[in-house]
N, C-alpha and C positions, 0 to 999 in steps of 0.2 A: 473413176470415182462416180458413183451414182448420185446425182444431185437433183434431178428433175423428173418430170412426167411427160409422157407423150400424149398429146391431146388431138383427137380427130373427131370430126362431126359425122354423125350417122347419116348415111345416104348422101354425103356431100362429095362433090367432084373436085372441090378445092384442095390445094395442098395442105397438109397438116400445119397448123400454126406453130410458132416457136414454143417449145415447152415452157411452162410457167417458171419464173425465177423463184428461188427460195431465199429468204432473208431471215435474219435473227436480230432482235434488238440487243444492243450491247448491255442493256440493263438486265438481261437474262443471266449474264455470266459473271463470274468472279474475276477479280484481278484488275490490273491496270488496263488501259485502252490497248496497249501493245499486246497483252495477253489475250484479250477478247478478240481482237482482229485475227491473231494467229489461230485461235481455236475455231473461229467461224470458218476460216479458209480451209483448215485441216479437215473439218467435217463436211466440206463440199458445198457450203452456202455460196451463193453468187452475189449476195448483197447484205447490207446491214442497215438497221435503223440506228442512227447515232444519237444516243441520249446525251443531252446537254451537260449533265453533271460529269459524265465520263470525259468529255472534251475539256471542261474547265479544270479537272484534276490532272490532266496530262501535261507533260512538259514538251510534247510535240507541238509544233506550229500547225495551223490548219493546212498549210501547204505540205508539210511533212505527212500529216494524216492522209491527205489525198494521194500522195505518192505511194505510201505504204499500202493503201487500199488497192491502187492500180497494180502494184507489184504482186499482190495476192489474188488478183482477179475479182475484187469486191467492188461493187458500186455502193454509193451511199444513197439508199432509196428514200430515206426520210430523215429529216432533222427534227428533233422533238425534245421537250414539248414547249409550245408557246402558250402561256396561260392567261386567263382573265382579260380577254381583249374586248369582246363585243358588248353592246348595249350599255355603254358607260357615259358619264357626262363629258362635255366637250374638252375640258381641261385634261381629264384622264385619257381621253382618246388621243390627244396630241402627244402625251407622254408615251402611250402605247405605240403610236405610229413611229415615234422616234426610236423606241426600243426595237420595233420590227425592222426598221431600216438598218440598224446595226447588225441584226441577225441576218438580213439579206446579204450584207457585206461579207459576213462570215461564211455564209453558204456558198457564195461565189468562190471564195478561197478554197472551200472544201470540195467544190464540184457537186454539191447537192442541189436538187431542183425542186424538192417538195418539202414544205414545212407543215408540221402538225399543229393545229390550233384546237385546244380543248375548250369545250363549252365552259362558260364562266362560272366560278363559285364566288366571285368578288362581291363583297357586301355593298358596293356602290353601283353594281349592275341593276338594271330594271327589267321588268317583264314586258318587253316591247319587241315583238318580232320584226316590225318594220325598221326600228332603229338598229336592231342586230343585223338585219340584212343590209341596210345602208352602210354600216361601218365595215362589215365583212367585204362588201363590194369594193369599198375604197382600198382595203388591205389587199384584195386580190388584184386590183388594178396596179398597185405599186409592185406587187410580186411579178405581174406579167411584164412590167417594164424591164425587169431583170431576167426575163425568161424563166420564171419560177411559177410554182403553183401553191395553193393553200388547200390542205385537206382538213376539213372541219369535222371534229369528233364529238359526239354527245357522251359526256361522262355520265355514268350511271348515277352519280351523286351531284350532277350539275344543278346549280341553283334554280334555274328555270328550264333549261334545255337538258333533258336527261334521257331522251329516247331517240333512236335513229330516225323515226318518223318525223319528230319535231325538227331535228336538225335538217332533214331533207326539205321540209317546208321552207325553212329559212334560206337554204342554199338555192332552192328553185326560185324563191322570191328575189334573192340578190342577183341572180341571172348574170353571172360573169363566167366566161370560159375558163378562167384560172382558179375558180372556186369549185371544189367538189367535196365528197364525203370520204372520211376514213371510217370503215366499218370494223369494229372491234368485237369479236365474239363474246368476250366477257361482259362488256357494257350492254350488249343486246340481250344475252341469255340470262345474266344474273338478275335482271328485273322481271324475268318470266315473259318477256315480250314475244309476240308471234313473229318469227323472222320471215314468214311468207310474204309480208309486205315489201320486202327487199326486191322482189321480182319486178315491181313496177318502176324501179329506179333505172334510168338508162346507164348502161355500163360505162359510157364516157364520163359520167359524173361520179363514178366510184374511183377515187384516186388511189386508195390504198386499202389493203386487207390485213388485219391483225388477228392472230389466232391464239387462243389460250383456252385451256380446260380448267375446271375447278371442282373440288369436292362439294357435296351438298351440305353446306354449313348455314346455320341460322345465326347471323351476326351482322354487325355493321358492314355495309357493302364496301366502304373504303378500306377497312381492315381486311376484309375478305380478298379484295383486289390486290392490296399491296403486300400481302404475306402468304397467300394460299393458292395462287394460280398454279396450274400444272401444265405440263406438255400435253398435247392432244392425245386422247385415249386413256388418260389416267384419272379422269374425273367423271362427272355425271352429265356433262353437256352433250347435246346431239350436234357435234361439230360437222359430221358428214352432211346432215340435213342443212345446217347453216351455210356451209360452203356451196352446197348444191344450189341454194337460192341465189347466192352471189354469182355463181357461174352462169345462171340463167340470164343475168343482166347483160352478159357479154364481157364481163370484167376479164382483162388480160394482163393485169399487173402482177407484182410479186405476191407470193404467199409468205407473210412475215410472222414470226413468233414473237409475241410480247408477253413474257411470263415473269411476273414478280413472285419470287419464291425464296424464302429465307435460306432453305437448304441449298438450292441451286446456286445461290449467290455466295455460298461459302465452299462449294465443291470445286474439284478440278475443272477448269473451264473447258478443256478439250473433251472430257467425258460428257459434260453437260451439253455441249454443242452436238456431239454425236447422238445423244439421246434426243435432242431436238430434231435433228435430221431424220432419225428413225421414225419419230412420231409423225412428221410431215409425210413421209413416204407411205406409211401405213394408212394415214388419213386419206391420201390420194387413192390408195387401193380400196379403202372402204367405200368411197364415193362410187367407184366403178361397180362394186358388188351391190351396193344399195340401189343404184338407179342406172342400169345399163343404158346403152344408146337409146335416146329418145328424141323425137322430132323437136327441132328448135334448140337443141342444147348440145354442145360439144362435151365429150366424155374424157375424163382424166384416167390415164393408165400409166403407172410408173414404168419407165423404160428399163428393160433388162431385169425386172424383179419377178422371178417365178412365183406363181401362187403357192401358198403353203401346201405341200403334199399331205395326203391323208395319213394320220398317225394310227398305229396299231397297238400302242401300249409302251410301257417301260421295259426295255430289254434287260438291262442290268443297272444296278446302283453300285458304285465303287466307293469303298471306304479306305481312307489313308489310316494305317495303324502302325504301331511300333512294337517293340518287344514287350512292352507292358500292356498296352491296350489290345494288341492282336489276340493273345490267348483268351482274354475276357470275352471278346466278341465271338471268337470261334466256339467257346464253350456254350455261349448263349444260343448261337445258331444251331448247334447240335441239339440243345434242349428244345428248340422250336421246331425240330424235325428236319432241319437241313442236313445235307450230306456234302462233305468235301469231295467234289467230283473230279477236279483237275488242278494241275499246277502248270503255270505258264512256262513255255519252253525257254524263254530268255530273260524273264523278269520275275522278281519276287512277288508274284501275284497268285492268290488262290481263288479258285472258282467254287462257290457253294451254291447248291441248287435244291429246290423243292418245287416240283411241278413247273410252272412257268415263272416262278420267282427266282432270280439269280442275284447273288451278292458277290462282288469281287473284293478281296482283302489285299490291299497293296501295301507292302511293308518297305517300299523304297523310301529313302529319306524325304520327308516333307518339311521344308524349312519353315513354312507358315503355321505348322501345327505344333503346339506345345508338347513336350514329352509326356507320355502317358495318356494322350488324348486321341480318340478316334474321331474322324470327321468325314463327311461326305465330300469327296473330291471330284466325282464324275457321275454323270447319268447318261444312259444311252436310250434313245427313243427309236421305236420301229417306224420307218417311213416307207411309203410305197415307192418313193423315188429319192434315195439318199443323196444322189448327185444334185438334184434340184434343191433339196433341203440345205445342203452345204453351200450351193451357189446363192440361195436366198440369204443365208446368214452372212456371207461375204458382202453381198450387195447392201446389206443393212449394217455394214461397218463392224461386224463381229470379228475379233482377231482370230485368225486361223492358228491353231496350235501345232507346232512341229511335233512329229511323232517318230521316235526312233524305233525301227523294226528290222528284223532279220529278213533276208530275201524271200524266204518261204512263208512269211507270216502275213496275215490279212492286212489290207490297207483300209483303215477306217478314217473317215473324215471327222474332225472335231474342231469346235470353236470354243472360245472362252466367254462365259457369262461375266458380267461386271464384278461379281464377287469372287471370281477366280475358278468357279466350278467349270469343269470341262463337260461339254455336251457333244455326245457322239450320235451319228446317224447310221442306223443299221436297217437292212431290208426286212429282217424278221422272218418268222416261219422257218421252213426248211432251208431257205436261202441264207439264214444267218449262221449256218454251220461253218462258213469260212472263218469267222473269228473264233468260233469254238474249237476249231482244229489247232489253234495256237496253244491249246491246253493239253498237256499229257494226262490221260485218264489215271486216276488213282486206283481204280478197280473197286472202289467202295460201292456197295449196293444202296440205292436210294430207298427210303421208306415207301411202303405201299399203302399206308393208311391215309395219305393225302391231307395232312392237317392244314396246309397252306396251298392255295391254288394259283396265286400270282401276286403281283405288287399292285396295291390299290392306289397309293399316292406317296409322295415324299413331302416332307415339311421342312422348310428352311427358316432360320431366323437371321435377319439382316440388320445392319446398323441403320439408323434413320437416314443416314446419307445415301445408303445403297438401295433402300426399299423401293423407291419409285423407279429407278433405272433398271433394277432386276425385274420388276414387274413388267416394265416396258419391253425388256429384252425377250422374255418368254412370250409375251403377247405378240410381238412383231416377228421374231425369228421363227417360232414354232407355230404361229397362228392360233395360239390359245385365246380363249375368250375369258376375260377377267370378270369376276364377280365384283359386287360392291365391296368397298372397304368397310369393315366393321371394327368397332372399338369395344374392348372388354376391360372391366375393372378386375385386374389380376392381383395376386397377393403383393406384388412388388411394383405396382404402378400400372398405368394404362398400357394396354397392348393393342396394337393395330394389326389387323389380319386381313388378308386378301387371298382368295383362291382363284385359280385359273385352270381351265380344262379345254380340251379339244372338243369339237362338236359331237364326237361319238363317245365322250366321257371315258376314253381309254388312257389318256395321259392326264393325270391330276397333280398339280403342284400348289402347295399353300405357302404363303410368305407371311412372316410375322416381324414386327419390330416394336421397340419401346420408344415412342416418339418423344416422350417427355422425360427421358432419363436425366436425373440431376445428381451430381456428386458421384460417389463411389458405391453407394448402397445398391446391392443387386443380389439376386439369388446365388446359391453356390454353383449354379449351372449357367455359365455364360453362353449366350447364343446357341441354345439347344437345337438339335436337328433330329429328325426321326424318319424312319421308313415304315410305312403301314402295309402290311401283307393282308391279302384277301383270304377269307375262309367261307365255307358253306354252312358251318355250324359253330358259332362262337363259343357256346357253352361246352360242347363236347371237346372242342379244340383246347380251351383253357384248362379243362380237367386233365386232358392228356399231357399238355405241356407242363403242367404243375407236377405231374407224376414223373416226368422226364427231368425234373430239377430246374425248370426255367425260373429265373428270378422275376416273377410277376409282381407288379406293383399292387400293394394293398390299398384299397379305397376305404375310407372311413364309413362306419355305419350311418353317420348323419346324412350322407349322400342318399342312401337308400330310403331313409325315412322321408326325406324331401321328395325323392322320386315317387314314392307311394302317394304322397299328397298331391303331386302335380299331375302325374299321368296314370296312376293306379293300374300298373300292369297286373296280370293275374297273380295271385299269391304264390303259386308254384314257380312261376317265372321270376318273380321278385326274389324269392329265396335262392334260386339258382344264380341269379345275377349277383346277389350279395355274397354268396359262398365263394364265387369265382372272381370277385372284384371286377365285374364287367359293367361298364357304363352303357346307358341306354337313351335313345331318343326316337321320336317318331314324328311324322308330319302327314299331310294328306296323301303323299305319294308312297310312303312305306315306313320301314323301321331301320334302325342302325344300332348294332351292338359292337362294342369295341373295348379292348383291354390293352394294357401296356406292360412292358418290362420295366424293371428299375433302370436307373442310369447306368450305362456301361462305361464307367470312368467318370468323365466330367462334362460330356457333351451329348453323346449319341444314345438313343434308346430305340426300341422297336414297338410297334403297335400292330394289333391284329384286329381286323374289322370284318363285319358281316353286314352286307346291304340286303335288305328285303324289299321287294317291290321296286318302285322307282325312286327310292330315297337317293338324293344327289348331294346332300350336305356332308358335314364332317362332325356331327354330334352337336348337342346343345351347347350354346355359348357358355353356360355355367359350368360345363364339364372341364373347361380349360383351367380355371382357377383351382378346381378340385385336384386335377392332375398335377399342376405345378406345386401346390402345397404338399401333396403326397410325395412327390419326387424330392422336394427339399428336405422333408423330414427323414426320408430314407437315406439321402446323401449325408446329412449331418450325423445320423446314427452310424453310418459306415465309417465316417471319419473318426467319430469318437471311439469306435471299437478298434480303430487302428487297422481296419481291414485293408488288404491290398491284394490285387489279383495275383494268385499263384504264390503268395507269401505266407502261408499258414505257419504259425509259430514265430512270426517275425516280432521284433521288439517295437515298442512305440518310441519314436524319435522326436526330439525337440531341437530346434535351431537356436542355439545360444547366440546372443547378440554380438558377442566378441568375434564370432566367425565372420560376420558381415557388418561390422560396426559402421561402415559408411552409409548403410541403408537406414532411412528413417523407420520408425516403428511400422507405419502402414506398408512401406515397401518391404520390410522384413516379413511381415505377415503374408504379403503377396508372393514373395520368393519361397516361403515355406510351403504355401499351398501348391504352387506350381511344381515344386520338387518332390512333394509327397510326405512332408513332415506332418506330425500330429499336433505338435505344440511349437511355441516360441518362448524364449526367455528374453525379457526386455530390460535394457539397461537404462534406468531412470536417473542415475546420478553419474557425474563425471569422475573417473578415477584418476586420470592424468590431465594436465592442462592442455595437452596437444590433441587429445582425441575428440571426435564429434560429440556434441551434447544434444540429447533429445529430451527436453524438459516436459515430459508428460504430466508430471505432478502440478505444473504451474502454467501450462499452455492449454486452455480449453479447446481451441481449434484442433490442435494435434491430438488431444485425447479423443475428441469426437470422431475425427477421421480414422483413428486407429480402431476404435470400437466398431465403426461401420465396416471396416475391412475384416475384422474378426468375425462379425456376424455374417458377412457375405460369404466368407470362405469356409467357415466351420472350424478354423484354427482356434485353439485355445491357448491362453497364457499359462505356461507351467510355472514360471518363476519370475520374480523381479530382482534386480540387483542395482546397487550394492549398498547395504547398510554397513559402512565401514566405521566402526566405533573406536577411535583413538582416544588418548587422554583428553583431547579437546572437545569431543562430541558427547552430547547427552542423548539417551534413547528418544526423548520427546522431540528432539530435532528431526526425527524421521517419521513423525506421526502423519504428515501429509503424504509422504512417500508411501507409507503403509496403506493409507486410505485410497491412494491412486491405484495401488496394486489390487485392492479389493474391488474397486470400480471396474478394473479390467478383467476381473474374474480369475486372478492369479491364485495359485495354490500355495506357493512357497516363497520365502524371502531368503536370499543369500546374504549372509553377514560374514564379516571378518573382524578379528579383534587384535589389532596391532597395538596392544597396551601391555607394558611390562609388569603392571600391578595386577597380580592374579585376582586378588579379592575384588578390586574395582571392576575388572572386566567381567567377572562372574556375576556381580550384582547388576551391571548394565545389560549383560546378555539376558538375565532373568527378567529385567524390566521390559526389554524389547519384546520378549516372548509374551509377557502379560499384555502389552499394547496390541500385539498382533492377534492374540487369541480371539477376542470378540469379532474380529474381521474375517475369521475362518482361515487364517494363514499360519503355516508352520514357519519357524525360523531355523535355517539350516546353516550350520557353521562350517565355513571353508577354511582350510589351513595351508596357505602358501608358505613354502619353506623359508622365505625371507622375512616373515612377520614374527611378532612375539607370541603367536600361537602357531608354531611351525610344523606340527606333526600330529599324527593320530592320537598319540598318547596325551598331549596337552589338550586337544579338543575333547577327548574323553573325560579328562578331569573337569573341564568347564561344564559339560553336560550333566555329569553326575552331581556336581556341587549346585548347579542351578536348579535341577530337579523340576523342570517344566514339562507339562504333557505335550506341548506342541513344539518342543525342541528337537532338532535333528542334526546330523552330520552330513555334509556334502563331500563325497569323495571325488576329487578331480584327479584323474589318472596321472597327469603330469606332476601335480603337487605331491601326490602320494608317493610316486616313484622317486622324485627328487628329495623328499624328506626322509627317505630310508625307513618309512613306516612298515610294519609287519603285516603280511597277509594273514598269518595265523591269528594275530591280535584282532584284525578286522573281522575275521570269521566268528570270533567269540562274542562280539558286541550284539546288543538287542536288535532284532530285525526292524522293529518299529522306529528306530532312529534314522533309517535310510529311506528317503522318499524319491530320490533320483540320483543320477551320477553324471559327472562331466567326463565325456569320453573323447580321447584323442590318442595320438602316439607322439613320440619324439625321438631324436637321435639317442643312441645308447650312451654316448660320451656326455658326461655332465660338464657344463661350462665351468671354468676354473674360478670365476668371479660371480658375486651376487648380481652385478649388472648383466652379466651374460645369461644367468638363469632367468632373470626378469625379461630380458629381450626375447629369449626363446619362448617364454610363456605368452608373451603378448604379440609376437610377430612370426614365429617360425615353428609352429607345431606341425605335425604330420597326420595324415589319415591313418586310421587303425590298420596295423599290419605293415606299415612302411618304416617303422622305427624299432627301437630296442626295448620299449616298455612291455612288461608282461601283461598285456591287455586282457587276455582270456583268464589268467590267474587271478587278477584283482577283481574282475567282474564276477568270476565264479564265487568269490567270497561274499558277495553282496546278495541280498534277498532276490529271488527270481521275480521277473515281471515288472521291475521298476523301470520307468522311462530312462532312456539314454539321451542326454542332452549333448549334442555335438558342439564342443567348444574348440574350434580348430582354426585359429587365426593364422593365415599364411599370406603375408603382405605381398610377396613377389608374385604368387599365383593369382591373387586377386587383381593385381595390376595388369596381368596378362589376359585374364579371361573375364573379369568383372565379378562383382560380389554375388550376383544371382547364380551365375554358372558355377562359381566356387561352392555355393551352398548345395547345388544339385550334385556336384562331384563328391562332396563330403558324404552325403547320405548314400550315394551309390556305392562308395568304398566301404562304408560301415555295413551296409547290407551284405555285401560280398564277403567281408571278413568275419562278421559277427552272426549273421543269420544263415546264409547259405552254407558257409563253411561248417556250421554246427550240424546241418542236416545231411552233409555228405557222408556216405557210408565209409567205414574204415577200410583201409587198403588191405 
C-alpha cells in the first residue's frame, strides 16, 4: 500500500529521513468512529486526528479506541478541539484548567500526545497577548507533566488571534517547550495571508500540519470552513506553495487532512479516505515538480509513484448499448460518417471508425444501465508508457478491473473510475494494432471525405456525491490539469462544470453536476453524457451530415439574434451558422464552432467541434442552457409522437394503473418512462377495500410530486379512473375527481354504471359528461360483464340516449370477450366514440362463477398472445391509431419480478404481438 513519500535532502550525505506520516481527521469522514478508523486504515493512513465529538458519540471506551488504532496501525496524532482557553478572567481560567486536566486524563487513556487548542472566540476573552501567553504557558506546563504537548491554532475567525503570525508571537512569548503551533492551510490561506512568513518559524515549534483546499467563495469564513473545504487539488488554494514553506522550517511531523465538507461526511467513508490519500500523494508530487531539490530544504517524492506518462489522445470511447439503443447509435454514427469496421472475435462489441475517432458499441448486458439507454462505459487513453500509467493508477488506489480475454487477444490494463467508467491504457499509433487485431474486419470501406478527424473530448455528468472524487481521479491518475469550477444557470437549476486536460491538450474531459438538486424535478435527460468529435470545417461537415440523415439538434433563432448582438460575426458566417444550427464562440486565442445531435435515447448524444487558432475552451457558458433547452424540447416531442427506435408504425401505449397498482402515481410515471410507454392511466379512487389507494384528488403533496415526474419524464396522463356511479352516487360527487384529472392533463375519464335503473343511469352519465366537458375531458363508459351495464349493446343504448359530444365507450378486451359482445356490432359504431382501448389477454375458458370472472379481471390477466381472446379481431374493429392502454394485472408475476419489471414485460409482449407481428411478411 502506498502511504507516504520519500524525502531526501539535495546534496546531503545523511541518510534519508523517515517518510512523512499521513493522517486524516475523523471529522472528514462519515459514519461511526469504528467506520472512520477502518476507512482510514484501509486507505493507508498511518494516523488520525481524533475529533472529540466522534469519541463522545462512540460506545467504545478510550482504551478500546487505543487498542483498535494499534491493531490497524494508526497513531492518534492529535486530539481536538479544545476551545476558548486563553486570555480569560481568573475564575474562567480555573474552570478551563480543570477541563483541560480531564482531557489530559482522557488522552493518556487514548495514547494521544498532542492536543489542539483553538484561538478563543469567547466573549469573556480579552485582547491581551501577555495574558494569553501566560495562560498558555501554564497549560503547556501541565501538559508537559503528563508527557504531552499543546498545538495552538489561530482560527481564521478568532476573536483576537486570527492569523498564524499573531499565534506565533504568543507562542514565542509563552516560551514553553510543550507549546507550539498547528498550521492549518485553510485558516492561513482563507484570509489571504502571505504564507512566506512561516519560513522564519523553527520547525521544532510547528507541532502539527493540517491541510485542506477550498473553492473561491465570498461568504462568511466560518460557513466556508465548516461546509465547503475540499481535499487538496480540488480548490483554489496554492497548497504546494504552503507546504513548501512549512517544509522549509524543518517540520517532520504528519501531514494531516482536516476537511469539513457536507458531501464527504455523507459519502462512503472508505471512498472518501481513498480520495484523501490520493490528494496527499499528488500534493507531494506537485511540491517536487514545483520546487525541485534546493539548498537548505529536503524534497518530497512519493515512493513508488511513477510520474504520469505523456498522453497522446483518446484512443476509443466505449458505449454500453442494448437491442433498443444499439441500432439508434449505429444509425447515427453512420450518418456522422463513421463505418462499422470490425466485430470483436469473442465479445458482442462493434468497432466504428472515422479517421482517428473510434467508438466501440458493447451490447453485453450492463446491469447498471436502464433498458433502452446507451451510456459511456469505458474510455481508452494513449500513453507513452501504458505499464507506468497502470502502475500509477494502482499506486493511487484505483481498482484494477479483471478482463476476460482469449489466449490470442491483446492484454489491456484498465482501472475503474469512481463512477464505474473503465479507463484503459494503450500505447497508440502503430503500436495499438495489438488490440485492433481483436476485431475481425467487416470489409466495409471507410469514407474518404473525412468529416471527422478524431475525438476532441468527452463530457460526463456525475452526481454531486461523485463530482469531486471523479475530478480528483482523472487529475491524479492521468495527470490531467483541472480548470476552475464554473457555475451556470441552466433551465433546470444550477450546473457546476469543470474541465481537465493534459498539458498537450490531447485528452480533454469535462465533468458536470447539479449541486443543488432538490426533489424529483429534472430534465427528461438524466445525467447526460456526450462525445465530441473534431472536424476541420464545422459548416461543411454539418451540411454533409444533415444530407446523410444525421439527427442534428435544431437551435432556436433567438440564439443567433443574441450572437449577432454579442459577437457580430460576418453576415455570411452568421447565416451559415443559423442554417446549420452551429453554435459559436471566440476569445483572444481563436474561435470555436460546434453542433450537436439530438438525444440518442435518454442519455447520450454526440457533438462535432472545430477549434480555430489556440481556442482551448468548450464554447460560451451561455450555450449550455441553449443546448439543454433544445434537447429537452426535442426529447418531449419525440415522446409525444410516440417515436421509438426501429419501431415505425408502432402503437402508442399507456400503462394502466391496475397493471402495477402497488406503485404510487409518481412511481408509475417513472416505470412508464423507463419501459417506453407514452402515457399512464391513474387510478384516483379505490374500487375495492383491499387495494392501495392513491388520493391524488385530496393529497396536494402527492399531486405535486406526480406533476413533477410527469413534466420531468414527458409522460402524459391518458385517463383517470374510476367514476363508478351506482344508485348511491351523484355525478357531482366526482367534481373534485374531474378537476384533479384536468390538473394532471388527463384526456379521458373511465366510468362504470352499476345501476339497474336505465333512465337514472343515462341521466347521471349525461350529467357527468356535462361536468367533464368544460375541463376538456371525455367520459368513456366501460362495461364489465358483472355490472348492470354488462355489454356493448347496453353501453351503446346509454351513449345514444345521453347524446353528449364528449361521451365515449372504452373497450376492455377482457370485458368485451367475457360479455359475448359482437365484433360486427363494434365495427358499425361511430369511430368518434372510441378514444383508447384496454388491451390484455386471458385464458380461453371462462370461469364458471361471477367471483371467478372478477378474480381473473383483477389478478390473472395475460399478455397479448398468451390466451384465448381474439385480440387482433377486436382491435381491428376499432378505429386505427387509438392508444392501447395495457391493463394486465398479474399478481403472481408481480410478486416474482416486481411491478416495474412487470410493466416492462407487458409492453415488450404487446410490441411483439401487436406491432412487430403486424409488420412481418406473410409466409
